[in-house]
TORSE-414552 format. One record per residue: x, y, z of N, C-alpha, C in turn. Coordinates in pm, 1 decimal, padded with zeros to 6 digits. Layout:
residues N
    n.east   n.north      n.up   ca.east  ca.north     ca.up    c.east   c.north      c.up
         X         Y         Z         X         Y         Z         X         Y         Z
...
end
This chain:
residues 301
    n.east   n.north      n.up   ca.east  ca.north     ca.up    c.east   c.north      c.up
   09500.1   10772.4   09490.3   09384.7   10849.9   09533.9   09408.1   10900.2   09675.1
   09395.9   11032.8   09694.7   09417.0   11091.7   09825.6   09284.9   11138.8   09882.0
   09245.6   11086.4   09996.0   09118.4   11120.2   10056.9   09133.5   11241.5   10145.9
   09022.4   11314.8   10170.3   09030.5   11431.1   10258.2   09069.6   11392.0   10399.0
   09152.4   11475.5   10461.7   09195.3   11448.8   10597.5   09078.7   11470.7   10695.3
   09075.3   11393.0   10803.8   08970.9   11416.0   10904.3   08990.2   11552.6   10968.2
   08882.3   11614.2   11017.5   08893.2   11747.9   11075.2   08981.4   11749.7   11199.3
   09054.3   11858.6   11216.8   09141.1   11872.6   11332.6   09058.3   11890.8   11458.8
   09103.5   11831.1   11567.4   09034.9   11844.3   11695.4   09138.9   11883.6   11800.5
   09172.0   12012.4   11809.8   09280.6   12056.5   11896.5   09258.3   12025.0   12043.7
   09133.6   12013.9   12085.6   09107.4   11986.9   12226.7   09134.0   11842.6   12264.4
   09157.1   11758.5   12164.0   09178.1   11616.8   12188.6   09313.9   11576.8   12131.1
   09421.7   11579.2   12210.8   09554.8   11551.1   12158.8   09565.3   11410.0   12103.3
   09647.6   11394.5   12002.4   09666.2   11263.9   11939.9   09725.4   11166.6   12041.2
   09679.9   11041.8   12040.7   09732.2   10944.4   12136.2   09880.1   10917.6   12112.4
   09953.1   10903.8   12220.4   10095.8   10875.3   12212.7   10116.8   10724.5   12213.5
   10195.6   10676.1   12118.5   10221.9   10533.3   12109.1   10368.9   10505.8   12138.3
   10395.9   10402.9   12216.2   10535.1   10363.6   12234.6   10586.5   10294.0   12108.8
   10717.2   10295.0   12091.5   10775.3   10224.2   11978.3   10785.8   10308.6   11853.4
   10824.5   10244.2   11744.6   10849.6   10312.6   11618.4   10719.6   10362.4   11555.2
   10727.1   10480.8   11497.2   10611.8   10540.4   11430.8   10579.5   10464.2   11302.7
   10449.9   10448.5   11273.7   10407.7   10379.7   11152.3   10453.1   10457.6   11029.9
   10515.4   10387.9   10935.1   10565.1   10452.8   10815.2   10453.5   10488.8   10718.7
   10484.4   10566.8   10613.7   10382.3   10608.5   10516.7   10340.3   10493.9   10426.2
   10232.0   10515.4   10352.8   10186.8   10417.7   10253.6   10290.1   10410.0   10140.8
   10319.5   10289.6   10096.7   10417.5   10269.8   09990.2   10372.3   10337.9   09861.6
   10467.9   10391.5   09786.7   10435.9   10467.2   09666.4   10372.5   10381.7   09557.3
   10402.6   10252.0   09556.3   10351.3   10165.8   09449.5   10213.0   10107.3   09478.5
   10148.2   10151.0   09585.4   10013.6   10102.0   09616.8   09915.8   10153.1   09511.2
   09834.4   10063.7   09455.4   09739.5   10100.8   09351.7   09628.9   10189.7   09404.4
   09561.2   10258.3   09312.0   09458.6   10354.3   09352.8   09342.0   10286.2   09424.8
   09297.8   10169.9   09376.4   09186.0   10100.3   09441.4   09225.4   10048.0   09579.6
   09349.3   10003.0   09593.8   09400.0   09956.9   09722.9   09406.2   10075.2   09820.5
   09452.4   10188.9   09772.7   09464.5   10308.2   09856.4   09327.6   10356.8   09905.6
   09224.2   10332.1   09824.7   09089.5   10376.8   09860.4   09046.8   10323.7   09996.8
   09072.1   10194.4   10023.7   09031.6   10141.0   10153.7   09142.9   10149.0   10257.5
   09268.9   10152.1   10213.4   09379.8   10153.7   10308.0   09387.0   10285.7   10384.1
   09362.7   10396.3   10316.9   09371.6   10525.6   10383.8   09269.9   10541.1   10497.9
   09141.5   10504.1   10478.1   09049.0   10511.4   10592.6   09088.1   10418.3   10707.3
   09138.3   10299.2   10674.4   09179.4   10206.7   10780.2   09293.6   10267.8   10861.4
   09391.1   10324.9   10792.7   09503.1   10389.8   10862.9   09453.6   10506.1   10949.0
   09364.1   10586.3   10892.2   09313.5   10702.4   10965.7   09245.4   10659.6   11094.9
   09163.6   10555.8   11087.0   09092.0   10508.5   11206.0   09189.0   10443.9   11304.2
   09286.8   10371.1   11253.6   09388.2   10313.3   11343.3   09464.7   10423.3   11417.3
   09508.4   10525.8   11344.9   09589.6   10631.5   11406.3   09511.8   10711.1   11510.0
   09379.1   10715.7   11496.9   09298.1   10788.9   11593.6   09244.9   10698.8   11705.3
   09273.2   10568.8   11697.4   09216.4   10473.6   11793.7   09291.8   10469.7   11927.1
   09418.6   10505.9   11925.2   09499.5   10495.5   12046.3   09561.3   10358.9   12066.4
   09523.9   10261.0   11984.2   09579.5   10126.1   11995.6   09719.5   10120.5   11936.5
   09802.2   10033.4   11990.1   09935.2   10010.6   11935.0   09935.1   09883.9   11850.5
   10038.8   09867.8   11769.9   10049.9   09745.8   11689.6   10065.4   09623.5   11780.6
   10131.8   09640.4   11892.4   10144.7   09528.5   11986.8   10007.7   09484.3   12037.9
   09923.5   09581.3   12072.4   09790.2   09549.5   12121.7   09706.1   09484.4   12012.9
   09714.9   09536.9   11890.1   09639.8   09476.6   11779.8   09689.1   09336.4   11749.7
   09819.2   09317.3   11761.2   09875.8   09184.8   11736.6   09822.0   09083.7   11836.8
   09814.0   09124.6   11963.4   09761.4   09034.4   12066.2   09614.3   09003.3   12043.2
   09536.7   09102.9   11999.5   09392.5   09083.2   11981.6   09359.5   09004.7   11855.5
   09433.1   09030.3   11747.7   09402.3   08965.0   11620.1   09478.0   08834.0   11601.8
   09586.7   08818.4   11681.3   09673.8   08700.3   11671.1   09747.8   08696.0   11537.7
   09769.0   08811.9   11479.1   09856.7   08824.4   11364.0   09983.4   08896.0   11407.9
   10096.5   08858.6   11349.3   10224.4   08918.4   11387.3   10222.2   09069.5   11364.9
   10290.9   09140.9   11453.4   10298.5   09286.4   11442.3   10356.7   09327.4   11307.2
   10452.7   09251.6   11257.7   10513.8   09284.2   11128.5   10411.8   09273.5   11015.3
   10321.5   09174.5   11023.7   10217.8   09159.4   10921.7   10120.4   09276.7   10923.9
   10083.1   09318.6   11044.4   09991.7   09431.6   11057.3   10056.9   09559.8   11006.4
   10184.7   09576.2   11036.1   10257.1   09693.5   10988.2   10264.1   09695.1   10835.9
   10289.6   09579.7   10777.3   10293.5   09570.8   10630.7   10157.2   09605.1   10571.1
   10051.4   09554.2   10633.2   09917.0   09582.3   10582.5   09888.8   09732.8   10586.3
   09922.1   09798.4   10697.3   09891.5   09939.5   10714.1   09980.4   10030.8   10629.6
   10088.5   09976.6   10577.0   10174.5   10054.7   10487.3   10158.0   10014.8   10340.1
   10084.6   09905.9   10316.7   10062.2   09862.7   10179.5   10183.4   09799.9   10114.4
   10272.0   09740.1   10193.4   10390.9   09676.5   10137.6   10370.7   09525.0   10134.0
   10450.0   09458.7   10051.2   10437.8   09314.2   10038.1   10321.6   09275.0   09948.4
   10276.9   09151.7   09961.8   10167.1   09101.2   09880.2   10034.7   09163.7   09922.0
   09940.2   09166.3   09828.0   09807.0   09217.5   09861.0   09749.7   09134.1   09974.8
   09698.2   09196.4   10081.3   09658.0   09121.3   10201.1   09532.7   09037.9   10180.7
   09531.4   08923.9   10246.2   09413.5   08839.4   10244.3   09303.6   08902.5   10329.7
   09178.3   08870.2   10296.2   09065.9   08930.3   10366.3   09065.2   08895.6   10514.5
   09114.3   08780.2   10550.5   09112.1   08737.4   10690.5   09180.7   08838.7   10780.8
   09298.1   08885.4   10741.2   09372.1   08978.5   10825.8   09308.7   09117.1   10822.2
   09257.5   09158.9   10704.3   09189.9   09288.6   10694.9   09065.0   09288.6   10782.7
   08990.3   09180.2   10775.7   08867.2   09167.5   10855.2   08897.3   09170.3   11004.4
   09001.4   09099.7   11046.8   09037.0   09096.8   11189.0   09076.7   09234.6   11238.4
   09155.5   09305.9   11157.6   09198.1   09440.2   11195.9   09077.5   09534.1   11203.3
   08989.9   09525.8   11103.3   08872.7   09613.5   11099.5   08780.1   09586.9   11218.1
   08769.0   09460.7   11257.5   08683.1   09426.6   11371.3   08733.9   09493.5   11498.4
   08864.0   09489.3   11520.2   08921.2   09552.7   11639.8   08908.7   09704.8   11633.9
   08908.5   09760.8   11513.7   08895.4   09905.6   11498.5   08749.2   09948.9   11491.2
   08657.9   09850.8   11500.6   08512.8   09877.5   11499.0   08468.9   09946.9   11370.4
   08520.4   09896.7   11259.3   08483.3   09949.1   11128.8   08373.3   09863.5   11067.9
   08280.2   09921.9   10993.3   08175.0   09841.8   10928.4   08235.2   09744.8   10828.1
   08188.5   09622.1   10833.1   08247.5   09514.1   10754.2   08215.8   09523.0   10605.4
   08088.9   09544.4   10572.7   08044.3   09528.4   10435.1   08108.0   09627.4   10336.6
   08108.6   09759.2   10363.7   08170.1   09850.2   10266.0   08319.6   09825.3   10250.4
   08386.4   09789.3   10359.9   08529.3   09760.1   10350.3   08553.0   09638.4   10262.6
   08468.7   09538.1   10277.1   08482.8   09417.8   10195.0   08463.8   09448.4   10046.7
   08365.4   09531.9   10014.8   08343.0   09567.4   09875.0   08463.7   09640.0   09816.9
   08520.8   09731.6   09892.5   08639.1   09803.4   09845.7   08759.4   09711.2   09834.7
   08773.4   09618.9   09930.1   08883.7   09522.7   09926.3   08873.0   09434.6   09802.4
   08752.2   09389.1   09768.5   08731.9   09305.7   09650.0   08770.6   09379.2   09522.1
   08729.2   09505.3   09508.9   08761.7   09580.7   09387.8   08912.3   09601.9   09374.8
   08977.8   09625.9   09488.3   09123.0   09643.8   09484.1   09194.4   09512.5   09453.0
   09135.7   09400.6   09494.5   09195.1   09270.1   09462.5   09198.6   09248.5   09311.9
   09094.1   09294.1   09243.0   09094.5   09282.1   09095.9   09204.4   09368.2   09036.0
   09224.5   09488.4   09090.6   09332.5   09574.4   09042.7   09468.1   09508.0   09065.8
   09478.6   09430.3   09173.0   09602.9   09359.4   09204.5   09614.1   09227.4   09128.5
   09521.1   09204.5   09034.5   09522.6   09086.2   08946.8   09501.5   08954.3   09023.5
   09423.7   08962.0   09130.7   09387.3   08840.6   09203.4   09267.7   08775.4   09134.1
   09268.8   08643.0   09129.5   09161.9   08571.0   09062.8   09036.5   08567.8   09149.8
   08924.0   08538.2   09085.4   08798.6   08525.9   09160.6   08809.1   08414.6   09262.9
   08877.5   08305.9   09226.6   08895.1   08194.7   09319.7   08973.5   08235.6   09442.9
   09076.6   08317.8   09423.4   09156.5   08365.2   09536.2   09070.4   08451.4   09628.1
   08992.1   08540.6   09569.6   08906.8   08630.0   09648.6   08805.3   08549.1   09727.9
   08737.6   08455.4   09660.7   08636.5   08375.2   09729.0   08699.2   08287.2   09836.1
   08818.3   08235.6   09806.8   08886.9   08151.9   09904.9   08926.3   08228.3   10029.4
   08956.7   08356.9   10013.1   08993.6   08440.2   10128.1   08875.9   08466.2   10221.0
   08755.6   08470.8   10164.0   08641.3   08516.8   10242.8   08540.4   08408.8   10277.3
   08555.6   08288.2   10225.2   08450.9   08187.7   10243.2   08435.2   08143.3   10388.1
   08540.1   08156.8   10469.8   08531.0   08114.0   10609.7   08474.3   08221.6   10701.5
   08456.2   08342.3   10647.5   08407.3   08452.8   10730.1   08263.8   08480.7   10690.1
   08170.0   08425.0   10762.3   08029.0   08428.0   10720.8   07971.7   08569.3   10717.2
   08018.8   08659.5   10805.5   07966.0   08794.6   10807.0   07991.2   08867.0   10675.3
   08097.4   08827.7   10606.8   08130.9   08890.1   10479.4   08017.6   08873.5   10379.1
   07947.9   08762.0   10385.2   07846.2   08731.4   10285.7   07708.2   08786.6   10323.6
   07700.5   08855.6   10434.7   07573.0   08912.9   10478.3   07583.5   09064.7   10477.1
   07527.3   09130.0   10375.3   07538.0   09276.1   10368.2   07480.4   09343.4   10491.7
   07554.0   09440.6   10542.4   07505.0   09518.9   10654.7   07422.3   09636.5   10602.0
   07340.8   09690.2   10687.4   07265.1   09810.3   10652.8   07343.8   09932.4   10698.8
   07364.9   10029.2   10610.4   07436.0   10150.5   10652.1   07350.9   10233.0   10746.5
   07409.8   10330.0   10814.8   07331.1   10416.8   10903.3   07218.5   10485.0   10826.2
   07108.7   10510.7   10893.9   06992.0   10568.3   10826.8   07022.6   10705.9   10768.2
   07102.1   10787.3   10839.4   07132.1   10919.8   10785.0   07225.3   10910.6   10664.6
   07309.4   10807.7   10660.9   07392.3   10783.1   10541.8   07303.0   10746.5   10423.5
   07204.7   10659.2   10447.5   07111.0   10620.5   10340.9   07034.1   10741.6   10288.9
   06988.9   10825.7   10379.6   06913.1   10943.4   10339.7   06999.9   11038.4   10257.0
   07123.3   11055.8   10299.6   07215.2   11142.0   10224.9   07240.5   11084.9   10085.6
   07260.1   10954.2   10077.3   07285.2   10891.5   09947.5   07167.0   10909.1   09853.0
   07047.2   10890.0   09903.5   06928.3   10907.6   09820.3   06916.6   11050.7   09768.2
   06965.3   11144.8   09846.2   06954.4   11285.8   09808.5   07051.3   11324.0   09698.1
   07174.3   11269.8   09702.3   07279.4   11321.3   09613.1   07330.1   11221.6   09509.2
   07292.7   11095.1   09517.2   07357.0   10994.3   09432.3   07342.3   11025.0   09283.0
   07223.5   11058.8   09237.9   07204.0   11084.8   09095.2   07283.1   11208.8   09051.7
   07291.0   11308.6   09136.9   07369.3   11427.9   09104.0   07518.4   11395.5   09098.8
   07565.1   11311.9   09189.4   07704.4   11268.2   09186.1   07733.2   11193.0   09055.2
   07636.8   11114.3   09011.6   07653.0   11037.3   08888.3   07665.7   11131.1   08767.4
   07589.1   11237.9   08767.2   07595.5   11334.0   08656.1   07731.9   11402.4   08650.4
   07785.9   11435.9   08766.2   07920.3   11496.3   08770.3   08025.2   11397.0   08719.5
   08020.7   11273.1   08769.6   08119.7   11172.9   08730.8   08112.2   11140.2   08582.4
   07992.6   11151.1   08523.4   07973.0   11119.7   08382.5   08054.1   11211.7   08292.2
   08082.3   11332.3   08336.8   08161.0   11426.3   08256.6   08302.0   11372.2   08233.1
   08356.0   11300.6   08329.7   08494.6   11256.6   08324.5   08511.4   11109.8   08285.9
   08407.9   11027.5   08308.0   08425.7   10883.0   08300.6   08319.1   10815.9   08215.0
   08355.1   10701.3   08158.0   08258.1   10616.2   08089.7   08165.2   10553.2   08194.0
   08056.7   10493.5   08147.0   07950.9   10448.6   08237.8   08000.0   10354.9   08347.3
   08080.3   10254.0   08311.7   08122.3   10157.0   08412.7   08214.9   10220.1   08515.8
   08306.4   10306.5   08469.1   08396.3   10375.5   08560.3   08320.6   10476.0   08646.3
   08221.6   10541.6   08586.1   08136.8   10635.1   08660.7   08067.2   10564.0   08776.1
   08006.2   10449.8   08747.1   07933.6   10375.8   08850.0   08027.7   10327.9   08960.0
   08149.2   10284.2   08921.2   08246.4   10238.1   09020.6   08291.3   10352.2   09110.5
   08313.0   10471.0   09052.3   08357.3   10585.7   09131.6   08250.2   10627.9   09232.1
   08125.5   10629.7   09188.7   08016.8   10669.6   09278.7   07997.4   10563.9   09387.6
   08006.1   10436.3   09350.2   07993.5   10329.3   09449.7   08105.9   10338.3   09552.2
   08229.8   10360.5   09504.9   08342.4   10377.6   09596.5   08316.7   10493.1   09692.7
   08261.7   10600.8   09640.1   08236.5   10719.3   09722.7   08149.5   10686.8   09842.7
   08038.2   10616.9   09818.5   07946.5   10589.9   09928.8   07998.5   10480.8   10022.2
   08080.7   10388.6   09971.0   08143.4   10291.8   10060.3   08245.4   10360.4   10151.6
   08324.2   10452.0   10094.5   08421.5   10525.9   10175.9   08350.0   10611.1   10279.5
   08243.0   10677.2   10236.7   08166.8   10759.2   10331.1   08109.8   10674.3   10444.1
   08065.4   10554.5   10412.2   08014.2   10465.1   10515.5   08124.1   10432.7   10617.0
   08244.1   10402.1   10565.6   08354.9   10372.9   10655.1   08387.4   10490.3   10746.5
   08374.8   10611.8   10693.2   08418.0   10731.0   10765.7   08300.9   10816.8   10813.9
   08181.8   10761.5   10810.0   08061.7   10840.6   10836.2   08059.3   10896.5   10978.1
   08073.7   10810.4   11075.8   08059.4   10852.6   11214.7   08176.8   10936.3   11261.5
   08299.2   10891.2   11234.4   08417.2   10956.9   11290.8   08461.1   11081.3   11215.3
   08433.5   11086.4   11085.0   08486.4   11196.2   11004.1   08378.4   11279.6   10936.4
   08288.5   11212.9   10862.4   08190.0   11287.9   10784.0   08097.9   11369.8   10873.0
   08042.8   11306.1   10975.7   07946.4   11375.7   11061.5   08013.1   11477.1   11153.5
   08141.0   11458.9   11182.4   08210.7   11552.2   11271.2   08283.6   11662.0   11195.0
   08280.4   11656.9   11062.7   08345.1   11761.1   10982.6   08262.0   11889.0   10988.0
   08322.6   12003.8   10954.8   08246.3   12129.4   10955.9   08123.5   12126.2   10866.0
   08129.9   12052.9   10755.4   08015.2   12041.5   10664.9   08019.3   11905.0   10598.7
   07920.7   11820.2   10630.2   07918.4   11683.6   10576.5   07912.1   11684.3   10424.4
   07838.0   11779.0   10366.3   07826.6   11785.6   10220.5   07962.2   11813.6   10156.6
   08038.8   11904.0   10217.0   08170.2   11937.2   10161.9   08265.4   11819.2   10175.8
   08260.0   11752.5   10291.1   08344.1   11634.9   10311.5   08311.5   11528.1   10207.8
   08181.3   11503.6   10186.2   08139.4   11401.8   10090.4   08183.2   11439.0   09949.2
   08173.7   11567.3   09914.8   08214.1   11608.2   09780.1   08363.0   11583.7   09758.1
   08444.5   11607.4   09860.3   08587.5   11582.5   09847.3   08615.3   11434.2   09823.5
   08537.7   11348.2   09890.1   08553.5   11204.4   09868.3   08513.2   11168.2   09725.6
   08400.0   11221.8   09678.7   08357.4   11196.3   09541.0   08462.7   11242.7   09441.9
   08510.3   11363.0   09459.8   08606.8   11418.9   09364.3   08733.1   11333.0   09358.1
   08781.4   11290.1   09475.6   08900.2   11205.5   09478.1   08875.2   11073.2   09406.2
   08756.5   11015.2   09425.1   08723.0   10888.6   09359.5   08716.0   10905.5   09208.2
   08656.4   11015.2   09162.9   08643.7   11039.9   09019.0   08780.2   11068.2   08957.8
   08859.5   11152.6   09021.7   08988.9   11189.3   08965.5   09086.5   11071.8   08964.2
   09070.8   10978.6   09058.5   09157.6   10860.9   09061.0   09136.9   10773.4   08938.3
   09017.5   10780.0   08879.2   08986.5   10697.1   08763.0   08991.7   10776.1   08631.1
   09005.2   10907.8   08638.8   09001.4   10991.5   08518.9   09139.0   10998.0   08452.2
   09143.1   10998.4   08318.5   09270.9   11022.3   08250.7   09316.6   11165.8   08274.1
   09447.6   11183.8   08284.5   09503.5   11316.2   08308.5   09608.6   11349.5   08202.4
   09622.0   11477.1   08171.7   09727.0   11528.3   08084.5   09798.7   11640.7   08158.1
   09929.7   11625.8   08171.3   10010.2   11727.1   08240.6   09955.9   11756.2   08380.7
   09909.2   11651.4   08447.1   09863.4   11666.4   08583.7   09723.3   11722.1   08599.7
   09652.8   11746.4   08490.7   09517.7   11801.1   08497.0   09420.7   11702.9   08431.2
   09294.5   11696.4   08478.1   09198.7   11601.9   08419.3   09175.1   11629.2   08272.4
   09169.5   11523.0   08193.3   09146.7   11533.3   08049.8   08996.3   11539.8   08023.7
   08951.1   11651.8   07967.5   08808.4   11671.8   07942.2   08770.9   11645.8   07796.0
   08854.7   11571.6   07724.2   08823.3   11543.0   07584.2   08690.9   11469.6   07570.7
   08662.6   11381.1   07666.8   08535.0   11308.6   07662.9   08418.4   11406.8   07667.7
   08428.5   11507.8   07753.1   08322.1   11606.5   07762.2   08307.7   11684.4   07631.8
   08419.1   11710.2   07565.4   08413.4   11783.6   07439.1   08334.5   11705.6   07334.1
   08352.8   11576.1   07329.8   08280.3   11493.8   07233.0   08132.0   11482.6   07266.3
   08097.5   11503.3   07392.3   07959.1   11485.4   07435.1   07878.1   11614.2   07442.1
   07936.4   11726.0   07400.8   07864.1   11852.4   07411.4   07741.1   11853.7   07321.4
   07637.4   11919.9   07367.6   07514.5   11931.0   07289.8   07541.1   12004.3   07158.6
   07625.6   12106.4   07164.1   07656.6   12183.1   07043.4   07719.0   12094.7   06937.1
   07808.6   12005.7   06979.0   07873.2   11916.7   06883.9   07773.1   11819.8   06823.0
   07684.1   11766.2   06903.2   07587.4   11669.0   06854.8   07486.2   11731.2   06759.0
   07468.8   11862.6   06765.4   07367.2   11927.7   06683.0   07415.2   11959.9   06541.9
   07545.3   11943.4   06515.4   07596.3   11977.5   06382.7   07552.6   11872.8   06280.5
   07525.1   11917.1   06157.0   07470.4   11826.7   06055.2   07570.9   11790.4   05947.4
   07670.2   11873.9   05921.3   07767.9   11843.3   05818.4   07900.5   11803.4   05880.9
   07982.0   11730.6   05801.7   08112.4   11687.6   05852.4   08199.7   11807.8   05885.9
   08196.3   11910.3   05799.9   08277.3   12029.8   05823.7   08236.4   12098.4   05952.7
   08103.5   12117.8   05971.3   08055.7   12179.9   06094.4   08092.8   12094.8   06216.0
   08082.9   11965.4   06198.0   08115.1   11872.6   06306.3   08260.5   11889.6   06348.9
   08352.3   11892.2   06252.6   08494.1   11903.4   06283.7   08527.4   12040.8   06341.7
   08465.4   12145.9   06288.7   08489.9   12280.3   06341.5   08444.7   12291.1   06486.2
   08326.3   12236.0   06514.1   08275.2   12241.8   06650.5   08359.7   12157.2   06744.1
   08409.0   12042.8   06695.8   08494.6   11957.5   06777.9   08622.7   12030.6   06814.3
   08684.0   12096.5   06715.3   08806.9   12171.2   06742.3   08784.0   12279.7   06845.6
   08674.2   12352.5   06829.0   08640.9   12459.3   06923.8   08615.3   12403.5   07063.7
   08541.4   12292.0   07070.0   08509.4   12233.1   07199.4   08635.6   12184.2   07269.9
   08726.7   12122.6   07195.7   08851.0   12073.8   07254.9   08932.7   12188.4   07312.6
   08933.2   12303.0   07243.4   09006.5   12419.6   07293.6   08943.5   12470.6   07423.5
   08810.6   12475.2   07426.5   08740.6   12523.5   07545.5   08768.7   12433.2   07665.0
   08758.7   12301.5   07645.9   08774.3   12210.1   07758.0   08919.7   12195.3   07800.6
   09011.9   12214.8   07706.5   09153.3   12215.5   07744.8   09181.5   12333.7   07835.3
   09125.5   12450.9   07801.7   09141.4   12568.8   07886.7   09071.6   12548.2   08020.3
   08954.3   12487.1   08019.4   08879.8   12463.8   08143.4   08957.2   12373.9   08238.6
   09028.6   12275.9   08185.1   09102.4   12183.0   08271.1   09213.1   12252.0   08349.6
   09252.3   12372.1   08306.7   09358.1   12446.4   08375.3   09306.1   12522.3   08496.8
   09176.9   12527.0   08514.7   09118.7   12597.8   08628.5   09154.8   12529.3   08759.9
   09167.2   12605.2   08868.4   09181.5   12541.0   09000.4   09064.9   12446.7   09026.0
   09086.5   12347.2   09110.0   08988.6   12241.6   09129.7   08849.6   12294.1   09163.2
   08841.1   12389.2   09256.3   08709.5   12435.1   09300.9   08636.4   12509.7   09189.4
   08710.4   12582.7   09105.0   08645.6   12653.1   08994.7   08608.8   12557.8   08881.3
   08691.5   12457.1   08860.4   08658.0   12356.2   08760.2   08528.8   12285.1   08798.9
   08515.1   12248.6   08926.2   08394.4   12180.2   08970.9   08270.4   12267.4   08951.1
   08282.8   12394.9   08981.3   08169.2   12485.6   08962.9   08129.5   12492.0   08815.4
   08227.5   12501.3   08726.6   08196.9   12509.4   08583.5   08136.1   12379.2   08531.7
   08186.3   12265.7   08580.8   08130.7   12137.5   08539.5   07984.9   12126.7   08584.1
   07958.3   12162.3   08709.7   07822.4   12152.5   08761.6   07728.7   12250.9   08692.3
   07776.2   12372.3   08670.9   07689.2   12476.7   08616.2   07673.5   12465.0   08464.7
   07784.2   12450.8   08391.2   07780.3   12461.1   08246.3   07766.1   12326.9   08174.5
   07811.3   12219.6   08236.8   07803.1   12088.5   08170.8   07691.6   12001.3   08227.7
   07662.5   12016.0   08356.2   07555.6   11936.3   08418.0   07423.6   12012.9   08427.3
   07428.5   12144.9   08415.4   07306.2   12224.2   08414.1   07244.8   12251.2   08549.4
   07323.4   12242.4   08658.1   07270.3   12270.8   08790.5   07256.0   12421.8   08810.4
   07158.9   12460.6   08890.0   07144.4   12601.0   08927.3   07253.1   12637.6   09027.6
   07268.4   12766.9   09051.8   07365.5   12811.8   09151.7   07334.1   12751.3   09288.3
   07207.6   12748.8   09323.6   07167.2   12694.8   09453.8   07196.6   12545.3   09462.6
   07170.7   12472.6   09355.2   07197.2   12328.7   09355.2   07346.9   12301.1   09363.5
   07427.3   12376.2   09288.7   07572.7   12358.8   09294.0   07625.6   12390.1   09433.0
   07573.6   12496.2   09494.9   07615.3   12533.5   09629.5   07585.3   12420.9   09728.1
   07468.0   12360.5   09717.2   07429.9   12252.2   09808.7   07517.9   12129.3   09789.1
   07546.3   12094.1   09664.9   07629.0   11976.2   09637.9   07771.4   11995.0   09688.9
   07827.8   12112.1   09664.9   07966.3   12139.0   09702.9   07982.1   12166.0   09851.9
   07871.9   12198.8   09918.6   07883.1   12240.2   10057.1   07955.9   12371.9   10068.7
   07934.5   12460.0   09969.2   08001.9   12589.2   09963.6   07898.8   12700.9   09965.6
   07932.0   12817.6   10023.1   07837.6   12929.6   10023.6   07800.4   12971.6   09882.1
   07678.4   13017.6   09865.6   07631.1   13059.5   09734.6   07719.2   13169.1   09675.2
   07761.7   13263.2   09758.2   07845.0   13372.5   09706.4   07980.1   13320.4   09657.2
   08031.5   13214.9   09721.3   08158.7   13156.6   09677.4   08142.3   13089.6   09541.7
   08030.7   13021.1   09521.5   08004.8   12956.9   09392.1   07990.3   13062.6   09283.0
   07918.4   13169.5   09312.3   07902.8   13279.3   09215.6   08037.4   13339.5   09180.7
   08120.7   13362.2   09280.3   08253.1   13419.9   09256.7   08340.8   13326.4   09174.8
   08337.8   13197.6   09207.9   08418.4   13100.1   09133.0   08375.7   13094.9   08986.5
   08246.4   13096.4   08962.2   08198.9   13092.1   08823.7   08240.0   13218.3   08749.0
   08226.9   13332.3   08812.3   08262.5   13458.5   08747.6   08411.4   13462.2   08711.3
   08497.6   13422.2   08804.0   08640.7   13422.1   08776.3   08677.4   13318.2   08670.1
   08609.7   13203.8   08672.8   08636.8   13099.9   08573.4   08599.9   13147.0   08432.7
   08485.4   13210.9   08419.9   08442.2   13261.3   08289.2   08539.4   13366.4   08237.1
   08582.3   13455.5   08324.7   08677.5   13558.7   08281.9   08808.3   13496.3   08234.5
   08854.2   13394.7   08305.9   08977.5   13327.9   08264.7   08962.1   13261.3   08128.6
   08852.4   13190.2   08109.9   08831.2   13121.8   07982.4   08821.1   13222.0   07867.9
   08753.4   13332.0   07890.9   08742.4   13435.0   07787.6   08879.1   13493.3   07754.6
   08962.9   13513.7   07855.8   09094.8   13571.5   07832.3   09186.8   13475.8   07757.3
   09167.1   13344.4   07779.2   09249.5   13245.0   07710.5   09202.9   13224.4   07566.6
   09072.3   13215.5   07547.1   09017.3   13185.4   07415.2   09007.7   13308.8   07326.6
   08994.0   13426.0   07388.8   08985.8   13551.7   07311.8   09079.4   13654.4   07374.6
   09211.3   13629.3   07370.3   09305.4   13718.8   07438.4   09305.2   13857.3   07374.7
   09313.3   13963.3   07458.4   09315.4   14099.6   07403.2   09442.3   14129.4   07326.8
   09553.2   14062.8   07359.9   09677.9   14080.7   07286.5   09761.0   13956.0   07301.1
   09860.7   13941.0   07219.3   09943.0   13822.0   07222.2   10043.9   13825.1   07337.4
   10063.1   13940.6   07398.1   10169.5   13952.6   07497.9   10121.2   13936.5   07638.8
   09990.1   13941.7   07661.6   09939.3   13934.2   07796.3   09931.3   13790.1   07843.9
   09973.4   13764.2   07967.4   09964.9   13630.0   08024.6   09837.7   13616.1   08104.6
   09803.4   13492.4   08131.4   09680.1   13466.0   08204.8   09704.1   13359.8   08308.6
   09642.5   13376.9   08422.1   09642.6   13273.7   08526.3   09501.3   13256.3   08575.6
   09459.3   13132.7   08608.4   09323.6   13110.0   08655.4   09293.8   13188.9   08779.7
end
């Protein structure tokens, strides 16, 4: 899962660190692990602190901290993650929730997870998120759930939406609120969370689930009509999956979730005219693929 990059701030040069540059995240890091590791790295890289300084403050070896920030070696215990987050002034509770979910992906037992956190009392006391974060969540959470439902089963949908708001909490002050548009930043986080859990075919999200859930399909009464509509729906959604990400999102919100143009524009953090243009181009592409004027003409989204 790749999260949106924090906004560029040219007037504030990146802090210079002595010593070797921190390496990239290891390729074998799981998607749930990457969900919390990327924000931690982003905040560390913008903090100006060095690994030597963090090592002195946390009393963990510099090599251990480097391994944690690159995702190499064994899945890290909560003690070291908590110590690092405290020095980076990151909110404890959302990070802990994300760490727990990633521990399950890493096949850690419940006993191991509880054993890692039982000595850290703050872990067991949920913090309250910022009031503006709460207000934003109340405004968009149900709409985010409707979007995620197109791609995911109920449990995966709920996990993706929960991950979204935990990530936003971690990045609320430094990234979300300072981005050009908080709504657009949040949508990118949601999309990354949903796509990380969605099945893909040839690098594109698989919309077969949406094809089975279409109202048109459910309304058929005979087996023959049912199968014909299923075949047609699968063709439509296969073509839709080929759309560029921004046009696919517009079509999902408009045609599958039933949002108005104004509602889709607000959710995406995109101008109304851009949403209208994306929908128009997407419809033309789908029509050209499903009803081509000739066999020789090619089509691109």
